[in-house]
N, C-alpha and C positions, 0 to 999 in steps of 0.2 A: 244740742247745738244746732243752730239754724244759720245757713249761709244764703243770703238773698239772691245772689246770682252766681252761677258756676257754669263752666263749660266742660262737658264730658266728651272725650274723643277716644273711643276704643276702635279697634279695627272692625269696620262694618257697622258702627254705631256712633252717632253724634247727637248730642242734645245739650240744651242750655236751660237753666231755670233755677228754681229754689231747691236746695239740698237740705234735708233734715236728718240728723244723726241722733238716734236714741240708744242709750246704753248706760253702763255704769263706768265711772272713772274715779281715780284717786289722785290726789295732789299731795306731795310732800315737799317741804322746803324750809328755808331759814332765811333770816335777814337781820340787819342791825342798822341803827341810826347813831350817828355821832353828832351831838349838839354843839355847835360853835357858840350860839347864843340861845336863849330860851325860845326864840321864834325862827331860828335858822338851823337846819340839820342836813348832813350828808347821809345818804342811805345806800345800802348795798344788799341785794337779795339774790337768791338762787332757788329755783323750783323745778321739780320733775313731775310731769303729768302723764299718767298712763291710763288708757281706756281699753276695755276688752269687749269683744263681741258686740259691735255696734250694728244696729239695724239702719239701713240707708233707705231714704225715700227721695226720689227726684220728681218734682212736680206732682206729688201725691201718689206716685207709683212706687211700690217696693222694689228695690234692686236686689236680685239674687245673684251674687257673685260666687265663683268657685273658691276664691281665697278669702280667709278671714280678714275683716276690716278692723285691725287694731290701730290704736293711736298712741304714740308716745312723743313727748316733747320736752326739751330742756329750755329753761328760760332763766336768764341772768340779767340783772340790771343795776345801774349805778345812777344816782340822781341827787338833786338838791331839793329840799322841802322848805318852803317858806310858810309859816303859820301866821295868818292874819288875825287881827283882833287886838285885845289889850296886851301890850308888852309889859313884862314884869319889871 
């Protein structure tokens, strides 16, 4: 994952720039769509993203931190989908 601009402010250290995270992650989730019409649907989804042992680089320099840099995230969403094109 690459973040174009980030601000890092630790005691005694301040920097800003590009952050790159390299590592392995897994995503698990489920979702569903309910079709009101063939071209219109409501959607609902949930995902869990977990990453372990990321290597961090800030402006091309490797960051060596005392703590492990794990990532976990929950994501849930509700939406409407409109399919363009030929209607049935």
